[in-house]
N, CA, C and O atoms as a CHARMM CRD file, in Angstrom:
* protein
*
  384
    1    1 MET  N     72.45800  81.56900  73.56400 PROA 1      0.00000
    2    1 MET  CA    73.17100  80.53300  74.25600 PROA 1      0.00000
    3    1 MET  C     72.18300  79.82100  75.17600 PROA 1      0.00000
    4    1 MET  O     71.42000  80.45900  75.90200 PROA 1      0.00000
    5    2 SER  N     72.20900  78.51000  75.13300 PROA 2      0.00000
    6    2 SER  CA    71.30000  77.76700  75.99700 PROA 2      0.00000
    7    2 SER  C     71.95600  77.52600  77.35500 PROA 2      0.00000
    8    2 SER  O     73.17900  77.52000  77.48700 PROA 2      0.00000
    9    3 ARG  N     71.13100  77.33700  78.32400 PROA 3      0.00000
   10    3 ARG  CA    71.62300  77.11900  79.68700 PROA 3      0.00000
   11    3 ARG  C     71.34100  75.68000  80.07600 PROA 3      0.00000
   12    3 ARG  O     70.20400  75.21400  80.00800 PROA 3      0.00000
   13    4 LYS  N     72.39400  74.98400  80.48600 PROA 4      0.00000
   14    4 LYS  CA    72.23000  73.61000  80.92800 PROA 4      0.00000
   15    4 LYS  C     72.44700  73.55000  82.42900 PROA 4      0.00000
   16    4 LYS  O     73.29900  74.25000  82.97600 PROA 4      0.00000
   17    5 ASP  N     71.67600  72.71800  83.07800 PROA 5      0.00000
   18    5 ASP  CA    71.87600  72.52500  84.50600 PROA 5      0.00000
   19    5 ASP  C     73.16300  71.74500  84.72900 PROA 5      0.00000
   20    5 ASP  O     73.52500  70.88400  83.92800 PROA 5      0.00000
   21    6 LEU  N     73.83800  72.04900  85.80500 PROA 6      0.00000
   22    6 LEU  CA    75.07200  71.34400  86.13800 PROA 6      0.00000
   23    6 LEU  C     74.74700  70.00500  86.77600 PROA 6      0.00000
   24    6 LEU  O     73.77400  69.86300  87.51700 PROA 6      0.00000
   25    7 ASN  N     75.59900  69.01600  86.46400 PROA 7      0.00000
   26    7 ASN  CA    75.40300  67.72500  87.12200 PROA 7      0.00000
   27    7 ASN  C     76.02400  67.77300  88.51300 PROA 7      0.00000
   28    7 ASN  O     76.67200  68.75500  88.87500 PROA 7      0.00000
   29    8 ARG  N     75.83000  66.73900  89.27200 PROA 8      0.00000
   30    8 ARG  CA    76.28900  66.70600  90.66800 PROA 8      0.00000
   31    8 ARG  C     77.79500  66.90800  90.77900 PROA 8      0.00000
   32    8 ARG  O     78.25800  67.64900  91.64700 PROA 8      0.00000
   33    9 ASP  N     78.57100  66.24900  89.90000 PROA 9      0.00000
   34    9 ASP  CA    80.02600  66.36400  89.93000 PROA 9      0.00000
   35    9 ASP  C     80.45700  67.80700  89.65900 PROA 9      0.00000
   36    9 ASP  O     81.35000  68.32600  90.32900 PROA 9      0.00000
   37   10 GLN  N     79.82500  68.44700  88.68300 PROA 10     0.00000
   38   10 GLN  CA    80.15700  69.83600  88.37100 PROA 10     0.00000
   39   10 GLN  C     79.81100  70.76300  89.52700 PROA 10     0.00000
   40   10 GLN  O     80.57200  71.68100  89.83400 PROA 10     0.00000
   41   11 ARG  N     78.67900  70.53600  90.16500 PROA 11     0.00000
   42   11 ARG  CA    78.30200  71.36500  91.32500 PROA 11     0.00000
   43   11 ARG  C     79.29600  71.16100  92.46300 PROA 11     0.00000
   44   11 ARG  O     79.66800  72.12100  93.13800 PROA 11     0.00000
   45   12 ASP  N     79.73500  69.91000  92.68600 PROA 12     0.00000
   46   12 ASP  CA    80.72000  69.63100  93.73500 PROA 12     0.00000
   47   12 ASP  C     82.04000  70.34100  93.43100 PROA 12     0.00000
   48   12 ASP  O     82.65900  70.91100  94.32900 PROA 12     0.00000
   49   13 GLN  N     82.47300  70.31000  92.16100 PROA 13     0.00000
   50   13 GLN  CA    83.72200  70.97900  91.77800 PROA 13     0.00000
   51   13 GLN  C     83.62600  72.48600  91.99800 PROA 13     0.00000
   52   13 GLN  O     84.56800  73.10500  92.49200 PROA 13     0.00000
   53   14 LEU  N     82.49500  73.07100  91.63500 PROA 14     0.00000
   54   14 LEU  CA    82.30700  74.50400  91.84900 PROA 14     0.00000
   55   14 LEU  C     82.28200  74.86200  93.33200 PROA 14     0.00000
   56   14 LEU  O     82.80600  75.90100  93.73400 PROA 14     0.00000
   57   15 ALA  N     81.67800  74.00600  94.13600 PROA 15     0.00000
   58   15 ALA  CA    81.63500  74.25400  95.58300 PROA 15     0.00000
   59   15 ALA  C     83.03900  74.22300  96.17300 PROA 15     0.00000
   60   15 ALA  O     83.38000  75.05000  97.01900 PROA 15     0.00000
   61   16 LYS  N     83.85800  73.26300  95.72400 PROA 16     0.00000
   62   16 LYS  CA    85.24100  73.18500  96.21400 PROA 16     0.00000
   63   16 LYS  C     86.04000  74.41000  95.78000 PROA 16     0.00000
   64   16 LYS  O     86.83000  74.95800  96.55000 PROA 16     0.00000
   65   17 LEU  N     85.82200  74.83000  94.53700 PROA 17     0.00000
   66   17 LEU  CA    86.51200  76.01000  94.03200 PROA 17     0.00000
   67   17 LEU  C     86.09700  77.26300  94.81300 PROA 17     0.00000
   68   17 LEU  O     86.93600  78.10500  95.13400 PROA 17     0.00000
   69   18 ALA  N     84.82500  77.38100  95.11100 PROA 18     0.00000
   70   18 ALA  CA    84.32800  78.53800  95.85900 PROA 18     0.00000
   71   18 ALA  C     84.91700  78.59400  97.26500 PROA 18     0.00000
   72   18 ALA  O     85.06400  79.67700  97.83100 PROA 18     0.00000
   73   19 ASP  N     85.25200  77.44700  97.82800 PROA 19     0.00000
   74   19 ASP  CA    85.81000  77.39700  99.18000 PROA 19     0.00000
   75   19 ASP  C     87.29500  77.73500  99.22200 PROA 19     0.00000
   76   19 ASP  O     87.83100  78.02700 100.29100 PROA 19     0.00000
   77   20 LEU  N     87.96900  77.70000  98.07100 PROA 20     0.00000
   78   20 LEU  CA    89.40300  77.98500  98.04300 PROA 20     0.00000
   79   20 LEU  C     89.66900  79.48600  98.17100 PROA 20     0.00000
   80   20 LEU  O     88.92900  80.30000  97.61800 PROA 20     0.00000
   81   21 PRO  N     90.72100  79.84700  98.89800 PROA 21     0.00000
   82   21 PRO  CA    91.13900  81.25900  98.89400 PROA 21     0.00000
   83   21 PRO  C     91.63100  81.62100  97.49100 PROA 21     0.00000
   84   21 PRO  O     92.14800  80.75700  96.78200 PROA 21     0.00000
   85   22 ASP  N     91.48100  82.86800  97.08500 PROA 22     0.00000
   86   22 ASP  CA    91.85900  83.29900  95.73900 PROA 22     0.00000
   87   22 ASP  C     93.29400  82.94100  95.38100 PROA 22     0.00000
   88   22 ASP  O     93.56700  82.53500  94.25100 PROA 22     0.00000
   89   23 ASP  N     94.21100  83.08500  96.32800 PROA 23     0.00000
   90   23 ASP  CA    95.62600  82.82700  96.02200 PROA 23     0.00000
   91   23 ASP  C     95.93700  81.34900  95.80200 PROA 23     0.00000
   92   23 ASP  O     97.05100  81.01900  95.39600 PROA 23     0.00000
   93   24 GLN  N     94.99900  80.46500  96.05500 PROA 24     0.00000
   94   24 GLN  CA    95.20600  79.02800  95.83200 PROA 24     0.00000
   95   24 GLN  C     94.53200  78.52500  94.55200 PROA 24     0.00000
   96   24 GLN  O     94.56800  77.32800  94.26700 PROA 24     0.00000
   97   25 ILE  N     93.92900  79.41200  93.79200 PROA 25     0.00000
   98   25 ILE  CA    93.27700  79.02300  92.54400 PROA 25     0.00000
   99   25 ILE  C     94.25900  79.23700  91.40500 PROA 25     0.00000
  100   25 ILE  O     94.73600  80.35000  91.18400 PROA 25     0.00000
  101   26 ASP  N     94.55800  78.16200  90.68300 PROA 26     0.00000
  102   26 ASP  CA    95.51900  78.19500  89.57900 PROA 26     0.00000
  103   26 ASP  C     94.83500  78.75100  88.32900 PROA 26     0.00000
  104   26 ASP  O     93.92700  78.13000  87.77800 PROA 26     0.00000
  105   27 ILE  N     95.27700  79.91400  87.89600 PROA 27     0.00000
  106   27 ILE  CA    94.70800  80.52400  86.70100 PROA 27     0.00000
  107   27 ILE  C     95.76100  80.70400  85.60400 PROA 27     0.00000
  108   27 ILE  O     95.55300  81.47200  84.66500 PROA 27     0.00000
  109   28 LEU  N     96.88500  80.00000  85.72100 PROA 28     0.00000
  110   28 LEU  CA    97.97700  80.16800  84.76800 PROA 28     0.00000
  111   28 LEU  C     97.59700  79.74700  83.35400 PROA 28     0.00000
  112   28 LEU  O     98.18100  80.24100  82.39000 PROA 28     0.00000
  113   29 ASP  N     96.63300  78.84700  83.21300 PROA 29     0.00000
  114   29 ASP  CA    96.24300  78.40100  81.88000 PROA 29     0.00000
  115   29 ASP  C     95.18300  79.29600  81.24000 PROA 29     0.00000
  116   29 ASP  O     94.72300  79.01600  80.13300 PROA 29     0.00000
  117   30 ILE  N     94.79200  80.36900  81.92800 PROA 30     0.00000
  118   30 ILE  CA    93.80600  81.31000  81.38700 PROA 30     0.00000
  119   30 ILE  C     94.57300  82.50100  80.82300 PROA 30     0.00000
  120   30 ILE  O     95.24500  83.21300  81.56900 PROA 30     0.00000
  121   31 PRO  N     94.47800  82.72400  79.50800 PROA 31     0.00000
  122   31 PRO  CA    95.24700  83.83500  78.92400 PROA 31     0.00000
  123   31 PRO  C     94.69300  85.19100  79.35800 PROA 31     0.00000
  124   31 PRO  O     93.49200  85.35300  79.56900 PROA 31     0.00000
  125   32 GLU  N     95.59600  86.15200  79.48500 PROA 32     0.00000
  126   32 GLU  CA    95.21200  87.52000  79.82500 PROA 32     0.00000
  127   32 GLU  C     94.54200  88.15100  78.60200 PROA 32     0.00000
  128   32 GLU  O     95.00600  87.96800  77.47700 PROA 32     0.00000
  129   33 ALA  N     93.47300  88.87800  78.81700 PROA 33     0.00000
  130   33 ALA  CA    92.78700  89.54900  77.70800 PROA 33     0.00000
  131   33 ALA  C     93.63400  90.72400  77.24100 PROA 33     0.00000
  132   33 ALA  O     94.07100  91.53500  78.05800 PROA 33     0.00000
  133   34 PRO  N     93.87500  90.82500  75.92500 PROA 34     0.00000
  134   34 PRO  CA    94.65700  91.95900  75.41900 PROA 34     0.00000
  135   34 PRO  C     93.93000  93.28100  75.63600 PROA 34     0.00000
  136   34 PRO  O     92.70200  93.30900  75.70500 PROA 34     0.00000
  137   35 ALA  N     94.67200  94.36200  75.74300 PROA 35     0.00000
  138   35 ALA  CA    94.10300  95.67800  76.01400 PROA 35     0.00000
  139   35 ALA  C     93.08000  96.09700  74.96200 PROA 35     0.00000
  140   35 ALA  O     92.10100  96.76900  75.28700 PROA 35     0.00000
  141   36 GLU  N     93.29600  95.70800  73.69800 PROA 36     0.00000
  142   36 GLU  CA    92.35600  96.11700  72.64200 PROA 36     0.00000
  143   36 GLU  C     90.97300  95.48900  72.82400 PROA 36     0.00000
  144   36 GLU  O     89.99600  95.97500  72.25500 PROA 36     0.00000
  145   37 ASN  N     90.88100  94.42300  73.60400 PROA 37     0.00000
  146   37 ASN  CA    89.57200  93.82600  73.89800 PROA 37     0.00000
  147   37 ASN  C     88.69600  94.77700  74.70800 PROA 37     0.00000
  148   37 ASN  O     87.47200  94.64900  74.70000 PROA 37     0.00000
  149   38 TRP  N     89.30000  95.71000  75.39200 PROA 38     0.00000
  150   38 TRP  CA    88.56700  96.59800  76.27700 PROA 38     0.00000
  151   38 TRP  C     88.24800  97.94100  75.62800 PROA 38     0.00000
  152   38 TRP  O     87.63200  98.79400  76.26700 PROA 38     0.00000
  153   39 ALA  N     88.64800  98.14900  74.38300 PROA 39     0.00000
  154   39 ALA  CA    88.47700  99.44800  73.72500 PROA 39     0.00000
  155   39 ALA  C     87.01500  99.88100  73.66500 PROA 39     0.00000
  156   39 ALA  O     86.71700 101.06500  73.82500 PROA 39     0.00000
  157   40 HSD  N     86.11300  98.95300  73.44000 PROA 40     0.00000
  158   40 HSD  CA    84.69900  99.30200  73.31300 PROA 40     0.00000
  159   40 HSD  C     83.86500  98.74000  74.46200 PROA 40     0.00000
  160   40 HSD  O     82.64700  98.60100  74.34800 PROA 40     0.00000
  161   41 ALA  N     84.52800  98.42400  75.55500 PROA 41     0.00000
  162   41 ALA  CA    83.80800  97.86500  76.70500 PROA 41     0.00000
  163   41 ALA  C     82.93100  98.93400  77.34500 PROA 41     0.00000
  164   41 ALA  O     83.27000 100.11800  77.35400 PROA 41     0.00000
  165   42 ARG  N     81.81200  98.49600  77.87000 PROA 42     0.00000
  166   42 ARG  CA    80.93300  99.39800  78.60800 PROA 42     0.00000
  167   42 ARG  C     80.28600  98.60800  79.73100 PROA 42     0.00000
  168   42 ARG  O     80.18600  97.38200  79.67400 PROA 42     0.00000
  169   43 ARG  N     79.85900  99.31700  80.72900 PROA 43     0.00000
  170   43 ARG  CA    79.16800  98.67000  81.83300 PROA 43     0.00000
  171   43 ARG  C     77.77800  98.26900  81.38700 PROA 43     0.00000
  172   43 ARG  O     77.14600  98.96800  80.59400 PROA 43     0.00000
  173   44 GLY  N     77.30800  97.16100  81.88800 PROA 44     0.00000
  174   44 GLY  CA    75.97300  96.70200  81.55800 PROA 44     0.00000
  175   44 GLY  C     74.89500  97.58800  82.15800 PROA 44     0.00000
  176   44 GLY  O     75.16100  98.41300  83.03200 PROA 44     0.00000
  177   45 ASP  N     73.68200  97.40400  81.67700 PROA 45     0.00000
  178   45 ASP  CA    72.56900  98.21900  82.15100 PROA 45     0.00000
  179   45 ASP  C     72.24500  97.97600  83.62100 PROA 45     0.00000
  180   45 ASP  O     71.60400  98.81000  84.26000 PROA 45     0.00000
  181   46 LEU  N     72.67900  96.85700  84.15300 PROA 46     0.00000
  182   46 LEU  CA    72.36100  96.54100  85.54500 PROA 46     0.00000
  183   46 LEU  C     73.44700  96.99500  86.51500 PROA 46     0.00000
  184   46 LEU  O     73.35300  96.74300  87.71600 PROA 46     0.00000
  185   47 TYR  N     74.47300  97.66200  86.00200 PROA 47     0.00000
  186   47 TYR  CA    75.54200  98.15200  86.86100 PROA 47     0.00000
  187   47 TYR  C     74.99300  99.15300  87.86300 PROA 47     0.00000
  188   47 TYR  O     74.29500 100.09600  87.49000 PROA 47     0.00000
  189   48 ARG  N     75.30500  98.95000  89.11800 PROA 48     0.00000
  190   48 ARG  CA    74.86100  99.87600  90.17000 PROA 48     0.00000
  191   48 ARG  C     76.08700 100.33300  90.94200 PROA 48     0.00000
  192   48 ARG  O     76.62900  99.57700  91.74900 PROA 48     0.00000
  193   49 PRO  N     76.52700 101.55700  90.70600 PROA 49     0.00000
  194   49 PRO  CA    77.73000 102.04000  91.38200 PROA 49     0.00000
  195   49 PRO  C     77.51100 102.19000  92.88500 PROA 49     0.00000
  196   49 PRO  O     76.38300 102.30000  93.36600 PROA 49     0.00000
  197   50 LEU  N     78.60000 102.19000  93.58600 PROA 50     0.00000
  198   50 LEU  CA    78.58600 102.39100  95.02800 PROA 50     0.00000
  199   50 LEU  C     78.03500 103.77700  95.33600 PROA 50     0.00000
  200   50 LEU  O     78.43700 104.76400  94.72100 PROA 50     0.00000
  201   51 LYS  N     77.13500 103.84200  96.26900 PROA 51     0.00000
  202   51 LYS  CA    76.56200 105.12900  96.67900 PROA 51     0.00000
  203   51 LYS  C     77.35700 105.67800  97.86200 PROA 51     0.00000
  204   51 LYS  O     77.68800 104.94600  98.79400 PROA 51     0.00000
  205   52 LEU  N     77.65300 106.95200  97.81300 PROA 52     0.00000
  206   52 LEU  CA    78.35000 107.61600  98.90200 PROA 52     0.00000
  207   52 LEU  C     77.44100 108.68100  99.50100 PROA 52     0.00000
  208   52 LEU  O     76.87700 109.49700  98.77300 PROA 52     0.00000
  209   53 PRO  N     77.29700 108.67700 100.80900 PROA 53     0.00000
  210   53 PRO  CA    76.49800 109.74600 101.42200 PROA 53     0.00000
  211   53 PRO  C     77.30700 111.04600 101.41300 PROA 53     0.00000
  212   53 PRO  O     78.45800 111.08200 101.84700 PROA 53     0.00000
  213   54 VAL  N     76.68800 112.09200 100.91800 PROA 54     0.00000
  214   54 VAL  CA    77.35600 113.39800 100.87200 PROA 54     0.00000
  215   54 VAL  C     76.37100 114.47200 101.31400 PROA 54     0.00000
  216   54 VAL  O     75.15800 114.26700 101.32200 PROA 54     0.00000
  217   55 THR  N     76.91300 115.59100 101.67200 PROA 55     0.00000
  218   55 THR  CA    76.08600 116.75300 101.96400 PROA 55     0.00000
  219   55 THR  C     76.25000 117.69800 100.78600 PROA 55     0.00000
  220   55 THR  O     77.36600 118.06700 100.42100 PROA 55     0.00000
  221   56 ILE  N     75.13400 118.08300 100.19900 PROA 56     0.00000
  222   56 ILE  CA    75.17200 118.98300  99.05100 PROA 56     0.00000
  223   56 ILE  C     74.10000 120.04700  99.24800 PROA 56     0.00000
  224   56 ILE  O     72.99300 119.75600  99.70000 PROA 56     0.00000
  225   57 ARG  N     74.44000 121.26100  98.90800 PROA 57     0.00000
  226   57 ARG  CA    73.49100 122.36400  99.05200 PROA 57     0.00000
  227   57 ARG  C     72.83600 122.58800  97.69100 PROA 57     0.00000
  228   57 ARG  O     73.51500 122.92200  96.72000 PROA 57     0.00000
  229   58 LEU  N     71.52600 122.40500  97.62100 PROA 58     0.00000
  230   58 LEU  CA    70.76500 122.60900  96.40100 PROA 58     0.00000
  231   58 LEU  C     69.84500 123.80400  96.58000 PROA 58     0.00000
  232   58 LEU  O     69.37600 124.08100  97.68400 PROA 58     0.00000
  233   59 ASP  N     69.59400 124.50000  95.50000 PROA 59     0.00000
  234   59 ASP  CA    68.62300 125.59400  95.55600 PROA 59     0.00000
  235   59 ASP  C     67.26600 125.00200  95.92200 PROA 59     0.00000
  236   59 ASP  O     66.88700 123.93900  95.43100 PROA 59     0.00000
  237   60 ALA  N     66.54100 125.70500  96.79100 PROA 60     0.00000
  238   60 ALA  CA    65.27000 125.19100  97.30300 PROA 60     0.00000
  239   60 ALA  C     64.27000 124.91000  96.19800 PROA 60     0.00000
  240   60 ALA  O     63.54100 123.92000  96.26000 PROA 60     0.00000
  241   61 ASP  N     64.22300 125.77600  95.17400 PROA 61     0.00000
  242   61 ASP  CA    63.25800 125.55900  94.09500 PROA 61     0.00000
  243   61 ASP  C     63.61100 124.33400  93.24700 PROA 61     0.00000
  244   61 ASP  O     62.71600 123.64600  92.75600 PROA 61     0.00000
  245   62 VAL  N     64.89200 124.05900  93.07400 PROA 62     0.00000
  246   62 VAL  CA    65.31400 122.87600  92.32700 PROA 62     0.00000
  247   62 VAL  C     64.93200 121.61200  93.10300 PROA 62     0.00000
  248   62 VAL  O     64.38400 120.66500  92.53800 PROA 62     0.00000
  249   63 LEU  N     65.22200 121.61500  94.37200 PROA 63     0.00000
  250   63 LEU  CA    64.87000 120.47100  95.20000 PROA 63     0.00000
  251   63 LEU  C     63.36000 120.25300  95.22300 PROA 63     0.00000
  252   63 LEU  O     62.89800 119.11700  95.11900 PROA 63     0.00000
  253   64 ALA  N     62.59600 121.32100  95.35800 PROA 64     0.00000
  254   64 ALA  CA    61.13800 121.21600  95.35700 PROA 64     0.00000
  255   64 ALA  C     60.64200 120.63400  94.03700 PROA 64     0.00000
  256   64 ALA  O     59.72300 119.81400  94.02700 PROA 64     0.00000
  257   65 TRP  N     61.24200 121.05100  92.92300 PROA 65     0.00000
  258   65 TRP  CA    60.82300 120.53600  91.62100 PROA 65     0.00000
  259   65 TRP  C     61.03400 119.02900  91.54700 PROA 65     0.00000
  260   65 TRP  O     60.14300 118.29900  91.11200 PROA 65     0.00000
  261   66 PHE  N     62.20800 118.55600  91.96900 PROA 66     0.00000
  262   66 PHE  CA    62.48100 117.11800  91.92900 PROA 66     0.00000
  263   66 PHE  C     61.52400 116.35200  92.83500 PROA 66     0.00000
  264   66 PHE  O     61.04100 115.28000  92.47100 PROA 66     0.00000
  265   67 ARG  N     61.25700 116.89300  93.99100 PROA 67     0.00000
  266   67 ARG  CA    60.32300 116.21000  94.90200 PROA 67     0.00000
  267   67 ARG  C     58.92200 116.11600  94.29600 PROA 67     0.00000
  268   67 ARG  O     58.23100 115.11700  94.49700 PROA 67     0.00000
  269   68 GLU  N     58.50200 117.12400  93.57100 PROA 68     0.00000
  270   68 GLU  CA    57.16100 117.14100  92.98000 PROA 68     0.00000
  271   68 GLU  C     57.07200 116.32900  91.69300 PROA 68     0.00000
  272   68 GLU  O     55.99700 115.82800  91.36100 PROA 68     0.00000
  273   69 HSD  N     58.16000 116.19000  90.97000 PROA 69     0.00000
  274   69 HSD  CA    58.13100 115.57600  89.65000 PROA 69     0.00000
  275   69 HSD  C     58.79700 114.21100  89.59100 PROA 69     0.00000
  276   69 HSD  O     59.10600 113.72200  88.50400 PROA 69     0.00000
  277   70 VAL  N     59.02000 113.60300  90.71800 PROA 70     0.00000
  278   70 VAL  CA    59.67600 112.30000  90.72700 PROA 70     0.00000
  279   70 VAL  C     58.76700 111.26700  90.05600 PROA 70     0.00000
  280   70 VAL  O     57.55200 111.25600  90.25700 PROA 70     0.00000
  281   71 GLU  N     59.40100 110.38800  89.24200 PROA 71     0.00000
  282   71 GLU  CA    58.65100 109.33000  88.58300 PROA 71     0.00000
  283   71 GLU  C     58.25400 108.27600  89.59500 PROA 71     0.00000
  284   71 GLU  O     58.93900 108.06100  90.59500 PROA 71     0.00000
  285   72 GLU  N     57.14300 107.62500  89.32200 PROA 72     0.00000
  286   72 GLU  CA    56.65200 106.59100  90.23500 PROA 72     0.00000
  287   72 GLU  C     57.68600 105.47100  90.33000 PROA 72     0.00000
  288   72 GLU  O     58.27000 105.07200  89.32300 PROA 72     0.00000
  289   73 GLY  N     57.90700 104.97400  91.52400 PROA 73     0.00000
  290   73 GLY  CA    58.84800 103.87800  91.74100 PROA 73     0.00000
  291   73 GLY  C     60.24300 104.33000  92.11600 PROA 73     0.00000
  292   73 GLY  O     61.10800 103.49000  92.36300 PROA 73     0.00000
  293   74 GLY  N     60.49200 105.62800  92.16700 PROA 74     0.00000
  294   74 GLY  CA    61.80300 106.11600  92.54300 PROA 74     0.00000
  295   74 GLY  C     61.67800 107.33000  93.43600 PROA 74     0.00000
  296   74 GLY  O     60.63700 107.98700  93.45900 PROA 74     0.00000
  297   75 GLY  N     62.71100 107.62400  94.15600 PROA 75     0.00000
  298   75 GLY  CA    62.70600 108.78600  95.02600 PROA 75     0.00000
  299   75 GLY  C     63.33000 109.98000  94.33500 PROA 75     0.00000
  300   75 GLY  O     63.94600 109.84500  93.27800 PROA 75     0.00000
  301   76 TYR  N     63.17300 111.13200  94.92300 PROA 76     0.00000
  302   76 TYR  CA    63.71800 112.34100  94.30900 PROA 76     0.00000
  303   76 TYR  C     65.24100 112.30500  94.25200 PROA 76     0.00000
  304   76 TYR  O     65.83400 112.85300  93.32200 PROA 76     0.00000
  305   77 GLN  N     65.88700 111.66600  95.23500 PROA 77     0.00000
  306   77 GLN  CA    67.34400 111.56500  95.21300 PROA 77     0.00000
  307   77 GLN  C     67.80400 110.68600  94.05100 PROA 77     0.00000
  308   77 GLN  O     68.80500 110.97800  93.39700 PROA 77     0.00000
  309   78 THR  N     67.06300 109.60900  93.80500 PROA 78     0.00000
  310   78 THR  CA    67.37500 108.73700  92.67500 PROA 78     0.00000
  311   78 THR  C     67.23300 109.50100  91.36900 PROA 78     0.00000
  312   78 THR  O     68.04800 109.33900  90.46000 PROA 78     0.00000
  313   79 GLU  N     66.22000 110.31900  91.27100 PROA 79     0.00000
  314   79 GLU  CA    65.99500 111.10600  90.05400 PROA 79     0.00000
  315   79 GLU  C     67.10000 112.14700  89.86600 PROA 79     0.00000
  316   79 GLU  O     67.56700 112.35100  88.74500 PROA 79     0.00000
  317   80 ILE  N     67.51400 112.79200  90.92000 PROA 80     0.00000
  318   80 ILE  CA    68.61600 113.75700  90.82900 PROA 80     0.00000
  319   80 ILE  C     69.88000 113.03200  90.36500 PROA 80     0.00000
  320   80 ILE  O     70.61100 113.54400  89.51700 PROA 80     0.00000
  321   81 ASN  N     70.14000 111.85200  90.91100 PROA 81     0.00000
  322   81 ASN  CA    71.30900 111.07100  90.52400 PROA 81     0.00000
  323   81 ASN  C     71.23700 110.67600  89.05100 PROA 81     0.00000
  324   81 ASN  O     72.24700 110.70900  88.34900 PROA 81     0.00000
  325   82 ARG  N     70.04700 110.30400  88.58200 PROA 82     0.00000
  326   82 ARG  CA    69.87200 109.90400  87.17900 PROA 82     0.00000
  327   82 ARG  C     70.18000 111.08400  86.25000 PROA 82     0.00000
  328   82 ARG  O     70.86600 110.92300  85.24100 PROA 82     0.00000
  329   83 VAL  N     69.67000 112.26100  86.59800 PROA 83     0.00000
  330   83 VAL  CA    69.91300 113.45000  85.79300 PROA 83     0.00000
  331   83 VAL  C     71.40200 113.80200  85.77900 PROA 83     0.00000
  332   83 VAL  O     71.95800 114.10200  84.72200 PROA 83     0.00000
  333   84 LEU  N     72.03800 113.76600  86.93100 PROA 84     0.00000
  334   84 LEU  CA    73.47300 114.05800  86.99700 PROA 84     0.00000
  335   84 LEU  C     74.28700 113.04400  86.21100 PROA 84     0.00000
  336   84 LEU  O     75.23600 113.41600  85.52000 PROA 84     0.00000
  337   85 ARG  N     73.93200 111.77300  86.30600 PROA 85     0.00000
  338   85 ARG  CA    74.65400 110.72100  85.57800 PROA 85     0.00000
  339   85 ARG  C     74.53700 110.94000  84.06900 PROA 85     0.00000
  340   85 ARG  O     75.51600 110.78100  83.34000 PROA 85     0.00000
  341   86 ARG  N     73.34400 111.30500  83.60300 PROA 86     0.00000
  342   86 ARG  CA    73.14900 111.55400  82.16800 PROA 86     0.00000
  343   86 ARG  C     74.00300 112.75100  81.73200 PROA 86     0.00000
  344   86 ARG  O     74.62500 112.71900  80.67000 PROA 86     0.00000
  345   87 TYR  N     74.02900 113.79300  82.54600 PROA 87     0.00000
  346   87 TYR  CA    74.83200 114.97400  82.23200 PROA 87     0.00000
  347   87 TYR  C     76.32100 114.61600  82.13900 PROA 87     0.00000
  348   87 TYR  O     77.00300 115.02000  81.19700 PROA 87     0.00000
  349   88 VAL  N     76.81100 113.86700  83.10400 PROA 88     0.00000
  350   88 VAL  CA    78.22200 113.48000  83.10300 PROA 88     0.00000
  351   88 VAL  C     78.53100 112.62400  81.87600 PROA 88     0.00000
  352   88 VAL  O     79.56000 112.83000  81.23300 PROA 88     0.00000
  353   89 ALA  N     77.66500 111.67100  81.54000 PROA 89     0.00000
  354   89 ALA  CA    77.88100 110.82000  80.37200 PROA 89     0.00000
  355   89 ALA  C     77.95500 111.65300  79.09300 PROA 89     0.00000
  356   89 ALA  O     78.79100 111.38900  78.22900 PROA 89     0.00000
  357   90 GLU  N     77.08200 112.65900  78.96800 PROA 90     0.00000
  358   90 GLU  CA    77.10800 113.53600  77.79200 PROA 90     0.00000
  359   90 GLU  C     78.40900 114.32500  77.72200 PROA 90     0.00000
  360   90 GLU  O     78.98500 114.48400  76.64600 PROA 90     0.00000
  361   91 GLN  N     78.86700 114.81400  78.86000 PROA 91     0.00000
  362   91 GLN  CA    80.12500 115.56600  78.88900 PROA 91     0.00000
  363   91 GLN  C     81.29000 114.67800  78.48700 PROA 91     0.00000
  364   91 GLN  O     82.18300 115.11700  77.76300 PROA 91     0.00000
  365   92 LEU  N     81.28900 113.43500  78.94600 PROA 92     0.00000
  366   92 LEU  CA    82.36300 112.50700  78.58700 PROA 92     0.00000
  367   92 LEU  C     82.34000 112.18600  77.09900 PROA 92     0.00000
  368   92 LEU  O     83.39300 112.05100  76.47600 PROA 92     0.00000
  369   93 ARG  N     81.14300 112.06100  76.52300 PROA 93     0.00000
  370   93 ARG  CA    81.04100 111.79800  75.08400 PROA 93     0.00000
  371   93 ARG  C     81.58300 112.97700  74.26400 PROA 93     0.00000
  372   93 ARG  O     82.23900 112.78000  73.24100 PROA 93     0.00000
  373   94 HSD  N     81.30700 114.18700  74.71600 PROA 94     0.00000
  374   94 HSD  CA    81.75900 115.36200  73.97900 PROA 94     0.00000
  375   94 HSD  C     83.27400 115.54700  74.04700 PROA 94     0.00000
  376   94 HSD  O     83.87000 116.15300  73.15600 PROA 94     0.00000
  377   95 ARG  N     83.87800 115.03600  75.08100 PROA 95     0.00000
  378   95 ARG  CA    85.33900 115.19800  75.23700 PROA 95     0.00000
  379   95 ARG  C     86.12600 114.17100  74.43700 PROA 95     0.00000
  380   95 ARG  O     87.30200 114.38300  74.14200 PROA 95     0.00000
  381   96 SER  N     85.48100 113.05100  74.08000 PROA 96     0.00000
  382   96 SER  CA    86.24300 112.01700  73.35500 PROA 96     0.00000
  383   96 SER  C     86.08600 112.10800  71.87100 PROA 96     0.00000
  384   96 SER  O     86.66600 111.30700  71.13900 PROA 96     0.00000
């Protein structure tokens, strides 16, 4: 799909729309997507879930391993989260 720059009128219309409160935007002419459209939906690769601060007790040797083996460009907490996310995704695949 090619990307075209918006003309001045289109930019003005978008600016006015952005200034409207949600309840004042008429969406009645936009059809609701049927449920079957979502059957194979997945989050994009750039999805970044909300992070919650938690206290978790980890075995000292496990924590030390992650701190020593973290990939460049990420922290050990990010690596632990990546491993846990992969594990959860695998468990969800096995259940379906």
